N, CA, C and O of each residue as an XYZ file, in Angstrom:
944
protein
N     241.578    -29.334    248.654
C     242.144    -30.658    248.874
C     243.003    -30.633    250.130
O     243.788    -29.704    250.320
N     242.868    -31.641    250.991
C     243.653    -31.733    252.208
C     245.072    -32.152    251.886
O     245.280    -33.115    251.147
N     246.054    -31.444    252.427
C     247.455    -31.755    252.203
C     248.090    -32.217    253.506
O     247.875    -31.611    254.556
N     248.869    -33.287    253.439
C     249.528    -33.826    254.610
C     250.801    -33.050    254.910
O     251.586    -32.770    254.004
N     251.011    -32.701    256.175
C     252.268    -32.103    256.600
C     253.314    -33.207    256.641
O     253.080    -34.255    257.243
N     254.449    -32.993    256.019
C     255.477    -34.020    255.931
C     256.470    -33.904    257.075
O     256.515    -32.901    257.787
N     257.275    -34.972    257.237
C     258.251    -34.991    258.316
C     259.271    -33.875    258.172
O     259.722    -33.327    259.178
N     259.648    -33.522    256.943
C     260.652    -32.478    256.752
C     260.151    -31.124    257.225
O     260.953    -30.250    257.554
N     258.840    -30.938    257.263
C     258.284    -29.650    257.669
C     258.172    -29.512    259.179
O     257.989    -28.403    259.682
N     258.278    -30.609    259.909
C     258.206    -30.544    261.364
C     259.493    -31.018    262.013
O     259.599    -31.062    263.239
N     260.477    -31.374    261.185
C     261.794    -31.680    261.722
C     261.885    -32.981    262.469
O     262.663    -33.086    263.417
N     261.105    -33.996    262.069
C     261.163    -35.276    262.748
C     260.802    -36.382    261.783
O     260.252    -36.117    260.714
N     261.099    -37.608    262.141
C     260.785    -38.732    261.283
C     259.330    -39.112    261.386
O     258.663    -38.822    262.380
N     258.841    -39.768    260.343
C     257.466    -40.253    260.357
C     257.321    -41.397    261.339
O     258.270    -42.130    261.614
N     256.122    -41.533    261.858
C     255.829    -42.629    262.773
C     254.748    -43.511    262.205
O     254.268    -43.268    261.098
N     254.349    -44.549    262.954
C     253.351    -45.475    262.447
C     251.975    -44.862    262.300
O     251.111    -45.446    261.645
N     251.745    -43.686    262.899
C     250.438    -43.063    262.803
C     250.174    -42.394    261.471
O     249.069    -41.898    261.253
N     251.150    -42.359    260.566
C     250.918    -41.726    259.273
C     252.009    -40.725    258.973
O     252.783    -40.372    259.863
N     252.092    -40.255    257.730
C     253.168    -39.347    257.329
C     253.205    -38.084    258.186
O     252.233    -37.333    258.263
N     254.353    -37.873    258.825
C     254.538    -36.650    259.583
C     253.856    -36.609    260.925
O     254.090    -35.666    261.679
N     253.019    -37.580    261.274
C     252.220    -37.477    262.481
C     253.062    -37.546    263.752
O     252.803    -36.815    264.708
N     254.068    -38.419    263.768
C     254.957    -38.484    264.928
C     255.688    -37.158    265.106
O     255.876    -36.690    266.228
N     256.095    -36.560    263.994
C     256.760    -35.268    264.058
C     255.851    -34.167    264.556
O     256.303    -33.272    265.271
N     254.574    -34.211    264.195
C     253.626    -33.209    264.662
C     253.467    -33.269    266.168
O     253.401    -32.231    266.827
N     253.404    -34.471    266.722
C     253.251    -34.630    268.169
C     254.453    -34.052    268.895
O     254.302    -33.312    269.866
N     255.643    -34.390    268.424
C     256.853    -33.859    269.036
C     256.905    -32.338    268.901
O     257.235    -31.638    269.858
N     256.581    -31.831    267.718
C     256.613    -30.386    267.492
C     255.658    -29.663    268.429
O     255.978    -28.589    268.939
N     254.483    -30.248    268.659
C     253.513    -29.630    269.561
C     254.070    -29.560    270.983
O     253.927    -28.537    271.653
N     254.696    -30.625    271.441
C     255.284    -30.638    272.785
C     256.389    -29.586    272.896
O     256.419    -28.818    273.858
N     257.290    -29.549    271.922
C     258.437    -28.651    272.000
C     258.032    -27.180    271.907
O     258.660    -26.320    272.525
N     256.982    -26.893    271.132
C     256.509    -25.515    271.052
C     255.662    -25.118    272.243
O     255.701    -23.968    272.680
N     254.884    -26.073    272.779
C     254.008    -25.776    273.923
C     254.829    -25.351    275.130
O     254.432    -24.428    275.841
N     255.964    -25.998    275.381
C     256.757    -25.636    276.558
C     257.335    -24.230    276.417
O     257.498    -23.528    277.415
N     257.646    -23.810    275.192
C     258.106    -22.441    274.980
C     256.962    -21.467    275.230
O     257.144    -20.435    275.874
N     255.791    -21.803    274.718
C     254.633    -20.932    274.885
C     254.274    -20.732    276.353
O     253.919    -19.626    276.762
N     254.365    -21.805    277.153
C     253.951    -21.726    278.557
C     255.112    -21.516    279.528
O     254.921    -21.564    280.743
N     256.306    -21.284    279.002
C     257.490    -21.106    279.844
C     257.667    -22.276    280.804
O     258.053    -22.087    281.957
N     257.385    -23.478    280.327
C     257.570    -24.694    281.107
C     258.994    -25.204    280.937
O     259.749    -24.695    280.109
N     259.354    -26.208    281.722
C     260.682    -26.788    281.617
C     260.828    -27.525    280.282
O     259.832    -27.995    279.731
N     262.040    -27.632    279.759
C     262.237    -28.405    278.528
C     261.711    -29.824    278.696
O     261.880    -30.414    279.763
N     261.076    -30.387    277.667
C     260.538    -31.747    277.797
C     261.655    -32.771    277.952
O     262.694    -32.675    277.299
N     261.431    -33.741    278.812
C     262.365    -34.841    279.000
C     261.832    -36.033    278.214
O     260.732    -36.520    278.477
N     262.617    -36.497    277.254
C     262.166    -37.615    276.425
C     262.283    -38.922    277.201
O     263.316    -39.216    277.803
N     261.202    -39.697    277.172
C     261.134    -40.979    277.868
C     260.876    -42.083    276.842
O     260.523    -41.781    275.702
N     261.044    -43.357    277.218
C     260.732    -44.442    276.276
C     259.288    -44.418    275.798
O     258.994    -44.868    274.690
N     258.394    -43.901    276.615
C     256.968    -43.890    276.290
C     256.475    -42.517    275.810
O     255.319    -42.398    275.402
N     257.330    -41.471    275.848
C     256.874    -40.141    275.449
C     257.686    -39.041    276.085
O     258.912    -39.035    275.976
N     257.008    -38.082    276.765
C     257.674    -36.904    277.304
C     257.147    -36.567    278.696
O     255.954    -36.693    278.972
N     258.054    -36.141    279.558
C     257.691    -35.560    280.851
C     257.948    -34.065    280.781
O     259.017    -33.635    280.348
N     256.967    -33.268    281.207
C     257.106    -31.806    281.194
C     256.738    -31.275    282.572
O     255.618    -31.486    283.036
N     257.664    -30.591    283.228
C     257.364    -29.892    284.473
C     256.832    -28.506    284.130
O     257.534    -27.683    283.542
N     255.575    -28.265    284.508
C     254.920    -26.999    284.183
C     255.029    -26.014    285.341
O     255.273    -24.827    285.128
N     254.850    -26.502    286.562
C     255.071    -25.667    287.729
C     253.915    -24.781    288.133
O     254.121    -23.767    288.800
N     252.692    -25.143    287.741
C     251.506    -24.404    288.161
C     250.704    -25.241    289.152
O     250.782    -26.470    289.143
N     249.939    -24.575    290.001
C     249.150    -25.306    290.993
C     248.198    -26.280    290.320
O     248.064    -27.422    290.759
N     247.537    -25.837    289.257
C     246.570    -26.681    288.575
C     247.210    -27.603    287.539
O     246.542    -28.474    286.983
N     248.498    -27.413    287.282
C     249.199    -28.280    286.348
C     250.681    -28.309    286.751
O     251.508    -27.564    286.223
N     250.976    -29.184    287.691
C     252.340    -29.272    288.195
C     253.243    -29.940    287.164
O     254.355    -29.480    286.904
N     252.755    -31.017    286.588
C     253.525    -31.795    285.618
C     252.559    -32.397    284.617
O     251.398    -32.648    284.938
N     253.040    -32.631    283.397
C     252.234    -33.355    282.419
C     253.075    -34.438    281.763
O     254.271    -34.275    281.523
N     252.411    -35.538    281.484
C     253.015    -36.641    280.756
C     252.332    -36.722    279.395
O     251.110    -36.852    279.321
N     253.108    -36.645    278.325
C     252.569    -36.737    276.970
C     252.902    -38.127    276.436
O     254.066    -38.524    276.379
N     251.858    -38.859    276.046
C     251.992    -40.251    275.613
C     251.644    -40.340    274.131
O     250.472    -40.520    273.798
N     252.618    -40.220    273.230
C     252.319    -40.177    271.789
C     251.662    -41.450    271.260
O     250.855    -41.377    270.334
N     251.984    -42.602    271.820
C     251.449    -43.869    271.319
C     250.779    -44.637    272.456
O     251.046    -45.820    272.665
N     249.913    -43.951    273.180
C     249.290    -44.546    274.361
C     248.361    -45.700    273.997
O     247.737    -45.718    272.936
N     248.294    -46.662    274.918
C     247.297    -47.717    274.843
C     246.720    -47.894    276.239
O     247.121    -47.199    277.172
N     245.793    -48.809    276.383
C     245.103    -48.974    277.663
C     246.077    -49.299    278.792
O     245.973    -48.729    279.878
N     247.011    -50.197    278.551
C     247.932    -50.600    279.605
C     248.766    -49.420    280.098
O     248.985    -49.275    281.300
N     249.234    -48.573    279.172
C     250.078    -47.443    279.562
C     249.277    -46.395    280.328
O     249.742    -45.884    281.347
N     248.082    -46.070    279.849
C     247.255    -45.071    280.533
C     246.876    -45.564    281.917
O     246.960    -44.805    282.883
N     246.465    -46.801    282.034
C     246.098    -47.348    283.347
C     247.305    -47.365    284.289
O     247.157    -47.143    285.491
N     248.478    -47.624    283.754
C     249.688    -47.623    284.588
C     249.907    -46.251    285.205
O     250.157    -46.148    286.406
N     249.817    -45.181    284.393
C     250.018    -43.840    284.912
C     248.936    -43.487    285.929
O     249.237    -42.913    286.976
N     247.713    -43.815    285.640
C     246.632    -43.450    286.545
C     246.685    -44.240    287.855
O     246.148    -43.808    288.875
N     247.328    -45.382    287.812
C     247.473    -46.197    289.026
C     248.655    -45.744    289.868
O     248.613    -45.854    291.094
N     249.715    -45.235    289.233
C     250.951    -44.929    289.954
C     251.143    -43.449    290.274
O     251.865    -43.119    291.214
N     250.513    -42.550    289.516
C     250.658    -41.114    289.775
C     249.760    -40.721    290.944
O     248.580    -41.069    290.968
N     250.315    -40.000    291.907
C     249.548    -39.627    293.096
C     249.507    -38.118    293.341
O     248.787    -37.672    294.235
N     250.252    -37.325    292.581
C     250.333    -35.885    292.828
C     249.168    -35.155    292.168
O     249.029    -35.202    290.946
N     248.325    -34.478    292.956
C     247.238    -33.686    292.354
C     247.801    -32.635    291.407
O     248.886    -32.097    291.627
N     247.050    -32.355    290.359
C     247.505    -31.387    289.375
C     248.400    -31.985    288.313
O     249.005    -31.250    287.532
N     248.498    -33.315    288.266
C     249.247    -33.988    287.211
C     248.320    -34.263    286.040
O     247.179    -34.687    286.221
N     248.822    -34.017    284.841
C     248.054    -34.216    283.624
C     248.666    -35.328    282.777
O     249.876    -35.554    282.791
N     247.802    -36.008    282.049
C     248.206    -36.931    280.992
C     247.619    -36.414    279.690
O     246.438    -36.068    279.634
N     248.425    -36.357    278.651
C     247.947    -35.992    277.327
C     248.245    -37.151    276.371
O     249.371    -37.645    276.311
N     247.225    -37.573    275.632
C     247.412    -38.651    274.659
C     246.594    -38.347    273.414
O     245.780    -37.424    273.398
N     246.818    -39.129    272.384
C     246.229    -38.845    271.072
C     245.215    -39.926    270.733
O     245.307    -40.609    269.713
N     244.238    -40.054    271.638
C     243.152    -41.024    271.519
C     241.828    -40.307    271.707
O     241.778    -39.220    272.283
N     240.760    -40.914    271.222
C     239.431    -40.338    271.422
C     239.077    -40.343    272.911
O     239.418    -41.291    273.617
N     238.398    -39.299    273.400
C     238.035    -39.275    274.826
C     237.165    -40.444    275.245
O     237.274    -40.922    276.375
N     236.300    -40.913    274.351
C     235.456    -42.057    274.710
C     236.258    -43.342    274.838
O     235.819    -44.295    275.482
N     237.445    -43.365    274.218
C     238.342    -44.510    274.390
C     239.002    -44.467    275.762
O     239.136    -45.494    276.428
N     239.411    -43.276    276.177
C     240.138    -43.119    277.436
C     239.214    -43.176    278.648
O     239.621    -43.653    279.708
N     237.994    -42.706    278.515
C     237.102    -42.569    279.669
C     236.942    -43.851    280.490
O     236.982    -43.770    281.718
N     236.762    -45.036    279.878
C     236.614    -46.249    280.703
C     237.872    -46.603    281.485
O     237.806    -47.415    282.408
N     239.017    -46.016    281.141
C     240.272    -46.335    281.818
C     240.535    -45.438    283.015
O     241.504    -45.658    283.742
N     239.680    -44.413    283.244
C     239.930    -43.450    284.308
C     239.912    -44.118    285.674
O     238.995    -44.869    286.008
N     240.952    -43.827    286.458
C     241.004    -44.302    287.838
C     240.333    -43.271    288.741
O     240.125    -42.134    288.318
N     239.986    -43.645    289.991
C     239.376    -42.677    290.913
C     240.238    -41.426    291.073
O     241.454    -41.509    291.248
N     239.582    -40.262    291.010
C     240.274    -38.993    291.146
C     240.687    -38.358    289.832
O     241.057    -37.185    289.801
N     240.630    -39.116    288.750
C     241.007    -38.598    287.434
C     239.773    -38.103    286.687
O     238.706    -38.713    286.756
N     239.932    -36.987    285.970
C     238.847    -36.419    285.178
C     239.349    -36.090    283.778
O     240.502    -35.700    283.596
N     238.473    -36.251    282.793
C     238.820    -35.870    281.428
C     238.707    -34.367    281.246
O     237.815    -33.726    281.801
N     239.615    -33.818    280.466
C     239.521    -32.431    280.036
C     238.562    -32.356    278.849
O     238.109    -33.387    278.351
N     238.252    -31.144    278.397
C     237.414    -30.981    277.212
C     238.097    -31.607    276.000
O     239.326    -31.611    275.927
N     237.322    -32.140    275.039
C     237.932    -32.770    273.859
C     238.804    -31.794    273.085
O     238.531    -30.594    273.046
N     239.854    -32.320    272.470
C     240.745    -31.493    271.669
C     241.190    -32.215    270.420
O     240.893    -33.394    270.228
N     241.914    -31.487    269.560
C     242.367    -32.030    268.279
C     243.764    -31.508    267.986
O     244.061    -30.340    268.234
N     244.622    -32.376    267.459
C     245.937    -31.966    266.976
C     245.763    -31.499    265.542
O     245.290    -32.255    264.693
N     246.148    -30.243    265.264
C     245.955    -29.658    263.949
C     247.258    -29.034    263.465
O     248.129    -28.688    264.264
N     247.381    -28.895    262.148
C     248.604    -28.323    261.575
C     248.294    -27.672    260.240
O     247.267    -27.941    259.617
N     249.205    -26.809    259.816
C     249.102    -26.161    258.515
C     250.494    -25.796    258.027
O     251.405    -25.594    258.830
N     250.659    -25.712    256.713
C     251.874    -25.145    256.154
C     251.836    -23.628    256.307
O     250.767    -23.019    256.345
N     253.014    -23.035    256.393
C     253.104    -21.588    256.547
C     253.758    -20.944    255.335
O     254.734    -21.455    254.785
N     253.205    -19.823    254.937
C     253.786    -18.989    253.893
C     253.280    -17.572    254.134
O     252.118    -17.398    254.501
N     254.108    -16.567    253.941
C     253.655    -15.192    254.174
C     252.440    -14.852    253.301
O     252.398    -15.186    252.117
N     251.474    -14.194    253.898
C     250.285    -13.733    253.177
C     250.117    -12.248    253.476
O     250.708    -11.748    254.433
N     249.323    -11.528    252.677
C     249.110    -10.114    252.973
C     248.611     -9.918    254.398
O     247.789    -10.696    254.883
N     249.102     -8.891    255.065
C     248.696     -8.632    256.444
C     247.183     -8.426    256.519
O     246.637     -7.618    255.768
N     246.500     -9.141    257.410
C     245.051     -8.972    257.524
C     244.697     -7.594    258.072
O     245.451     -7.000    258.843
N     243.551     -7.108    257.662
C     243.111     -5.783    258.099
C     242.407     -5.882    259.442
O     241.545     -6.737    259.644
N     242.779     -5.009    260.347
C     242.117     -4.953    261.647
C     240.778     -4.232    261.478
O     240.747     -3.135    260.921
N     239.670     -4.821    261.946
C     238.363     -4.182    261.766
C     238.311     -2.796    262.416
O     239.015     -2.514    263.386
N     237.474     -1.961    261.861
C     237.283     -0.623    262.417
C     236.851     -0.722    263.879
O     236.055     -1.586    264.248
N     237.381      0.165    264.690
C     237.024      0.190    266.108
C     237.926     -0.661    266.982
O     237.750     -0.703    268.199
N     238.909     -1.355    266.362
C     239.818     -2.207    267.123
C     241.263     -1.826    266.831
O     241.566     -1.200    265.815
N     242.142     -2.215    267.738
C     243.568     -1.984    267.572
C     244.306     -3.307    267.786
O     243.992     -4.063    268.705
N     245.280     -3.572    266.935
C     246.085     -4.788    267.014
C     247.516     -4.424    267.376
O     248.122     -3.549    266.759
N     248.048     -5.107    268.386
C     249.443     -4.916    268.769
C     250.118     -6.275    268.862
O     249.521     -7.227    269.366
N     251.360     -6.380    268.381
C     252.132     -7.616    268.505
C     253.500     -7.297    269.102
O     254.030     -6.199    268.937
N     254.055     -8.284    269.799
C     255.419     -8.144    270.309
C     256.028     -9.533    270.458
O     255.314    -10.521    270.634
N     257.358     -9.597    270.386
C     258.087    -10.863    270.427
C     259.151    -10.805    271.508
O     259.872     -9.817    271.637
N     259.239    -11.884    272.285
C     260.272    -11.987    273.309
C     260.540    -13.460    273.580
O     259.614    -14.233    273.826
N     261.819    -13.847    273.533
C     262.203    -15.197    273.910
C     261.557    -16.291    273.077
O     261.171    -17.330    273.613
N     261.433    -16.070    271.770
C     260.851    -17.082    270.902
C     259.338    -17.131    270.913
O     258.741    -18.037    270.330
N     258.708    -16.166    271.569
C     257.246    -16.144    271.670
C     256.717    -14.820    271.156
O     257.121    -13.755    271.622
N     255.802    -14.892    270.184
C     255.143    -13.698    269.656
C     253.710    -13.673    270.141
O     252.992    -14.666    270.025
N     253.295    -12.552    270.680
C     251.924    -12.377    271.167
C     251.195    -11.364    270.295
O     251.794    -10.419    269.781
N     249.905    -11.574    270.140
C     249.043    -10.627    269.440
C     247.889    -10.265    270.362
O     247.270    -11.139    270.968
N     247.609     -8.989    270.464
C     246.548     -8.490    271.333
C     245.664     -7.536    270.552
O     246.150     -6.599    269.919
N     244.357     -7.782    270.604
C     243.384     -6.882    269.984
C     242.570     -6.235    271.093
O     242.024     -6.923    271.955
N     242.493     -4.914    271.067
C     241.683     -4.176    272.031
C     240.739     -3.239    271.288
O     240.899     -2.987    270.094
N     239.769     -2.738    272.010
C     238.890     -1.719    271.453
C     239.615     -0.378    271.476
O     240.713     -0.256    272.018
N     238.977      0.620    270.877
C     239.569      1.954    270.894
C     239.728      2.458    272.321
O     240.587      3.298    272.590
N     238.904      1.950    273.239
C     238.993      2.329    274.645
C     239.881      1.408    275.460
O     239.891      1.484    276.689
N     240.638      0.524    274.778
C     241.619     -0.368    275.393
C     241.003     -1.538    276.162
O     241.668     -2.145    277.000
N     239.751     -1.853    275.884
C     239.148     -3.050    276.478
C     239.618     -4.291    275.719
O     239.824     -4.244    274.506
N     239.782     -5.384    276.432
C     240.246     -6.624    275.803
C     239.223     -7.144    274.798
O     238.025     -7.177    275.081
N     239.702     -7.550    273.624
C     238.821     -8.126    272.603
C     239.284     -9.519    272.181
O     238.466    -10.435    272.089
N     240.586     -9.695    271.921
C     241.086    -11.003    271.492
C     242.592    -11.059    271.715
O     243.264    -10.036    271.835
N     243.098    -12.289    271.766
C     244.529    -12.465    271.977
C     244.965    -13.824    271.443
O     244.138    -14.654    271.065
N     246.279    -14.033    271.418
C     246.846    -15.330    271.076
C     248.352    -15.221    271.063
O     248.903    -14.125    271.158
N     249.021    -16.358    270.943
C     250.477    -16.352    270.904
C     250.980    -17.519    270.068
O     250.276    -18.512    269.878
N     252.215    -17.387    269.567
C     252.825    -18.440    268.773
C     254.278    -18.576    269.201
O     254.999    -17.586    269.326
N     254.696    -19.818    269.424
C     256.038    -20.112    269.895
C     256.886    -20.674    268.765
O     256.423    -21.499    267.977
N     258.119    -20.223    268.694
C     259.102    -20.750    267.745
C     260.211    -21.388    268.579
O     261.088    -20.677    269.070
N     260.193    -22.713    268.750
C     261.157    -23.349    269.652
C     262.596    -23.330    269.164
O     263.521    -23.372    269.976
N     262.805    -23.269    267.838
C     264.154    -23.253    267.287
C     264.076    -22.784    265.842
O     263.029    -22.928    265.211
N     265.157    -22.225    265.299
C     265.143    -21.792    263.893
C     264.786    -22.953    262.967
O     265.364    -24.037    263.057
N     263.826    -22.707    262.077
C     263.425    -23.728    261.122
C     262.471    -24.775    261.653
O     262.041    -25.650    260.901
N     262.125    -24.709    262.937
C     261.200    -25.684    263.525
C     259.759    -25.261    263.269
O     259.488    -24.116    262.908
N     258.843    -26.202    263.460
C     257.423    -25.868    263.384
C     257.047    -24.970    264.553
O     257.509    -25.170    265.677
N     256.210    -23.985    264.281
C     255.717    -23.096    265.329
C     254.488    -23.716    265.978
O     253.842    -24.592    265.402
N     254.173    -23.251    267.182
C     252.996    -23.750    267.897
C     252.139    -22.573    268.330
O     252.579    -21.711    269.092
N     250.906    -22.550    267.831
C     249.927    -21.529    268.225
C     249.247    -21.975    269.512
O     248.993    -23.162    269.719
N     248.957    -21.000    270.378
C     248.463    -21.338    271.708
C     247.600    -20.207    272.250
O     247.782    -19.042    271.896
N     246.661    -20.569    273.110
C     245.872    -19.621    273.894
C     245.177    -18.559    273.043
O     245.208    -17.371    273.365
N     244.557    -19.001    271.964
C     243.728    -18.093    271.169
C     242.421    -17.865    271.923
O     241.748    -18.816    272.319
N     242.079    -16.624    272.112
C     240.880    -16.297    272.899
C     240.230    -15.033    272.358
O     240.914    -14.050    272.073
N     238.914    -15.059    272.219
C     238.150    -13.876    271.838
C     237.089    -13.625    272.896
O     236.374    -14.546    273.290
N     236.982    -12.399    273.352
C     235.966    -12.046    274.340
C     234.572    -12.328    273.783
O     234.309    -12.032    272.617
N     233.676    -12.894    274.590
C     232.303    -13.136    274.112
C     231.632    -11.877    273.574
O     230.770    -11.958    272.699
N     232.019    -10.724    274.087
C     231.407     -9.473    273.636
C     231.908     -9.025    272.270
O     231.365     -8.085    271.689
N     232.941     -9.692    271.752
C     233.540     -9.225    270.502
C     233.678    -10.341    269.469
O     234.511    -10.256    268.566
N     232.876    -11.366    269.601
C     232.923    -12.456    268.634
C     232.153    -12.083    267.366
O     231.345    -11.154    267.346
N     232.440    -12.851    266.309
C     231.806    -12.653    265.006
C     232.203    -11.335    264.348
O     231.450    -10.762    263.560
N     233.391    -10.872    264.687
C     233.958     -9.701    264.009
C     235.252    -10.068    263.278
O     235.958     -9.187    262.786
N     235.560    -11.353    263.207
C     236.764    -11.786    262.518
C     238.037    -11.609    263.319
O     239.129    -11.662    262.754
N     237.923    -11.399    264.628
C     239.116    -11.128    265.429
C     239.966    -12.380    265.638
O     241.194    -12.303    265.669
N     239.306    -13.542    265.781
C     240.068    -14.777    265.907
C     240.900    -15.043    264.665
O     242.073    -15.405    264.756
N     240.287    -14.861    263.508
C     241.019    -15.036    262.251
C     242.156    -14.025    262.130
O     243.244    -14.363    261.664
N     241.906    -12.792    262.548
C     242.932    -11.755    262.517
C     244.138    -12.167    263.351
O     245.278    -12.040    262.905
N     243.887    -12.662    264.562
C     244.974    -13.052    265.459
C     245.759    -14.224    264.877
O     246.990    -14.198    264.856
N     245.050    -15.255    264.403
C     245.720    -16.442    263.879
C     246.559    -16.093    262.652
O     247.711    -16.515    262.550
N     246.001    -15.340    261.738
C     246.744    -14.980    260.521
C     247.955    -14.109    260.852
O     249.017    -14.269    260.250
N     247.802    -13.200    261.796
C     248.913    -12.352    262.201
C     250.043    -13.183    262.800
O     251.213    -12.969    262.483
N     249.692    -14.123    263.660
C     250.702    -14.977    264.289
C     251.383    -15.880    263.263
O     252.597    -16.075    263.312
N     250.603    -16.428    262.338
C     251.187    -17.281    261.299
C     252.155    -16.498    260.425
O     253.194    -17.026    260.029
N     251.832    -15.262    260.122
C     252.751    -14.423    259.344
C     254.060    -14.202    260.098
O     255.139    -14.223    259.505
N     253.954    -13.989    261.411
C     255.157    -13.774    262.216
C     256.043    -15.017    262.204
O     257.265    -14.912    262.091
N     255.424    -16.200    262.319
C     256.195    -17.440    262.312
C     256.793    -17.710    260.941
O     257.930    -18.170    260.839
N     256.038    -17.428    259.887
C     256.570    -17.608    258.530
C     257.767    -16.694    258.307
O     258.758    -17.104    257.703
N     257.680    -15.460    258.789
C     258.792    -14.520    258.649
C     260.024    -14.979    259.418
O     261.151    -14.627    259.071
N     259.795    -15.779    260.481
C     260.905    -16.311    261.273
C     261.474    -17.594    260.672
O     262.394    -18.188    261.234
N     260.928    -18.027    259.525
C     261.450    -19.200    258.842
C     260.794    -20.515    259.207
O     261.320    -21.574    258.865
N     259.666    -20.482    259.889
C     258.976    -21.719    260.252
C     258.215    -22.266    259.041
O     257.461    -21.519    258.417
N     258.388    -23.542    258.690
C     257.705    -24.094    257.526
C     256.267    -24.514    257.800
O     255.471    -24.644    256.870
N     255.928    -24.726    259.067
C     254.601    -25.229    259.413
C     254.250    -24.783    260.816
O     255.115    -24.340    261.571
N     252.972    -24.902    261.167
C     252.506    -24.585    262.513
C     251.607    -25.705    263.000
O     250.922    -26.359    262.214
N     251.619    -25.916    264.310
C     250.863    -26.982    264.962
C     250.110    -26.368    266.130
O     250.537    -25.355    266.683
N     248.998    -26.974    266.507
C     248.269    -26.517    267.688
C     247.359    -27.613    268.218
O     247.047    -28.585    267.530
N     246.947    -27.424    269.456
C     245.902    -28.248    270.049
C     244.630    -27.427    270.099
O     244.579    -26.412    270.794
N     243.601    -27.847    269.377
C     242.373    -27.056    269.233
C     241.250    -27.621    270.091
O     241.166    -28.829    270.312
N     240.396    -26.736    270.565
C     239.150    -27.144    271.193
C     238.125    -27.471    270.106
O     238.384    -27.267    268.920
N     236.973    -27.975    270.511
C     235.910    -28.249    269.546
C     235.507    -26.958    268.834
O     235.352    -26.938    267.613
N     235.339    -25.882    269.605
C     234.949    -24.596    269.016
C     236.064    -24.048    268.131
O     235.801    -23.535    267.044
N     237.318    -24.157    268.600
C     238.435    -23.630    267.839
C     238.672    -24.371    266.537
O     239.149    -23.781    265.568
N     238.345    -25.663    266.500
C     238.588    -26.445    265.292
C     237.879    -25.835    264.083
O     238.436    -25.799    262.986
N     236.656    -25.358    264.286
C     235.912    -24.764    263.167
C     236.634    -23.546    262.611
O     236.691    -23.357    261.396
N     237.185    -22.720    263.491
C     237.935    -21.542    263.042
C     239.147    -21.962    262.231
O     239.387    -21.433    261.145
N     239.916    -22.916    262.757
C     241.156    -23.298    262.074
C     240.882    -23.989    260.741
O     241.598    -23.764    259.765
N     239.851    -24.825    260.696
C     239.520    -25.462    259.421
C     239.095    -24.412    258.400
O     239.409    -24.536    257.217
N     238.388    -23.385    258.846
C     238.002    -22.289    257.954
C     239.243    -21.594    257.384
O     239.220    -21.079    256.267
N     240.326    -21.587    258.168
C     241.564    -20.940    257.741
C     242.506    -21.892    257.014
O     243.632    -21.522    256.681
N     242.047    -23.119    256.768
C     242.836    -24.049    255.978
C     243.667    -25.044    256.757
O     244.472    -25.764    256.166
N     243.495    -25.106    258.072
C     244.234    -26.066    258.881
C     243.628    -27.462    258.715
O     242.461    -27.603    258.349
N     244.438    -28.495    258.990
C     244.001    -29.884    258.906
C     244.042    -30.522    260.290
O     245.020    -30.366    261.022
N     242.990    -31.234    260.646
C     242.962    -31.999    261.903
C     243.590    -33.364    261.655
O     243.189    -34.083    260.740
N     244.578    -33.719    262.476
C     245.294    -34.984    262.319
C     244.858    -36.044    263.323
O     245.335    -37.178    263.265
N     243.969    -35.700    264.234
C     243.494    -36.696    265.181
C     243.138    -36.063    266.507
O     243.326    -34.861    266.698
N     242.623    -36.866    267.427
C     242.202    -36.340    268.732
C     243.397    -36.019    269.627
O     244.492    -36.554    269.451
N     243.157    -35.137    270.585
C     244.121    -34.803    271.622
C     243.346    -34.750    272.938
O     242.594    -33.809    273.191
N     243.539    -35.757    273.758
C     242.730    -35.919    274.965
C     243.585    -35.738    276.206
O     244.689    -36.274    276.297
N     243.063    -34.973    277.165
C     243.758    -34.747    278.422
C     242.967    -35.304    279.591
O     241.737    -35.344    279.568
N     243.696    -35.735    280.616
C     243.084    -36.172    281.874
C     243.920    -35.614    283.008
O     245.145    -35.548    282.902
N     243.269    -35.208    284.101
C     243.963    -34.577    285.212
C     243.574    -35.259    286.515
O     242.420    -35.637    286.722
N     244.566    -35.405    287.389
C     244.315    -35.925    288.736
C     243.991    -34.756    289.636
O     244.848    -33.917    289.914
N     242.758    -34.699    290.090
C     242.312    -33.583    290.925
C     242.403    -33.973    292.394
O     242.320    -35.154    292.733
N     242.575    -32.974    293.276
C     242.615    -33.289    294.710
C     241.257    -33.761    295.190
O     240.237    -33.337    294.645
N     241.212    -34.627    296.196
C     239.923    -35.104    296.702
C     239.149    -33.967    297.346
O     239.729    -33.015    297.868
N     237.830    -34.083    297.298
C     236.972    -33.055    297.908
C     237.139    -33.090    299.424
O     237.241    -34.162    300.020
N     237.166    -31.917    300.038
C     237.302    -31.836    301.496
C     236.007    -32.198    302.178
O     234.962    -32.264    301.532
N     236.058    -32.430    303.461
C     234.839    -32.786    304.202
C     233.865    -31.623    304.277
O     234.277    -30.464    304.317
N     232.598    -31.924    304.297
C     231.576    -30.884    304.404
C     231.664    -30.210    305.764
O     231.943    -30.846    306.780
N     231.420    -28.904    305.755
C     231.480    -28.134    307.010
C     230.076    -27.760    307.440
O     229.898    -27.110    308.470
């Protein structure tokens, strides 16, 4: 049976999108900036501004309750290449609103789960699992016996008692179907539960959603990104 994450588990009030959904969006933003070492989010009347500071992602605007007028406004007024917009609408809804120079990112989903300590998962034979924590961020790395990369991921704890945010789960194509993704996710969730986090949130890809649903996570809706790319240079 699907269980709804409540506002008390994400440390925020409910919004019009459903029980706990407004809190999940905020929790995802606050944990994502810890995970990516971005600037603290600046709360705006329409959502959040986050300075990321990367060439491909200088800044992002998160629009929790976006509509056509708001998205078109940003796409009309933002001029800096590498600026992202994140909203919680279906990509097919946003696509007709794209202004010249803007491109949609791959489809995503906002997902969450309750956290409780579970028995430590077993690392498959032939692999090694290492974890470490620094500055509110726990990383998990799986390598082969010869130290080749196999899988990784990280989980951010933005504050004591806050929802954790899982991020950057990746399994090498050469090492898929060995349960390494599940190993990483379960290991990270245990670390967050031990730190007192009542719930975890993440932004999943289409492929990742299947893994998380298999592990008991719930999808709460779409998570769509759009980026302003630099214009193509002249042909030489």
